[in-house]
N, C-alpha and C positions, 0 to 999 in steps of 0.2 A: 564145783560144787554147789551140792543139791542145798536146797530154799526150802523152808517150811513156814506155811505163813498160817496165822490163829483161827480158829473157828470160832462161832460164836456158841457162847456157853450152856445157851437154850438147844442150840442142835446140837452137839457134845451128849446132853443129856439122853436124848433117845439114840445114841449111836451102839450098835451089835459090836461083839468084839472083833471081828474082823475088822468095822470100820475105824475102829480106835487103833488099832495093829497098824492100819493102814496111812491112819493121819499122824500118829506118834513115834512108833518104832523105829528104830535106824536100824535097818539090816546091813549085813556084810561091813560093820563099821572097820573090820581090820583084817584088808585082803594082802596076802602075801605078796612083797613087794612093791604096796603102792601106799599112798597117802590119801587118806579118804575126809572130806571138810564136807560139814554140814552146819548151816547158817539157821536160826531157829529166830523168827521174829516174834514166837509168843515170850522167849525169856530173853531176848537180844543175847544170845550166845552163838559162840562156834564151839560146835564140838568135834574133834578129829581122832583118828587112828592110824596108826603107822606100825608096820609089821615087816621086819627084816626079812629076806628072803637068804639060804644057804647058798654061801659059793664057796 
């Protein structure tokens, strides 16, 4: 399980696009044949993705 931690609001104000994507984007949420989970301390949520495979 991937874990995300909060960033200070004053720091986020000066983030570039790349820094914002690195901090908040959850890439590859849906991987074929896998269950992926991410826990975010920012909103205290767990987000997951499940994608079946062709059998």
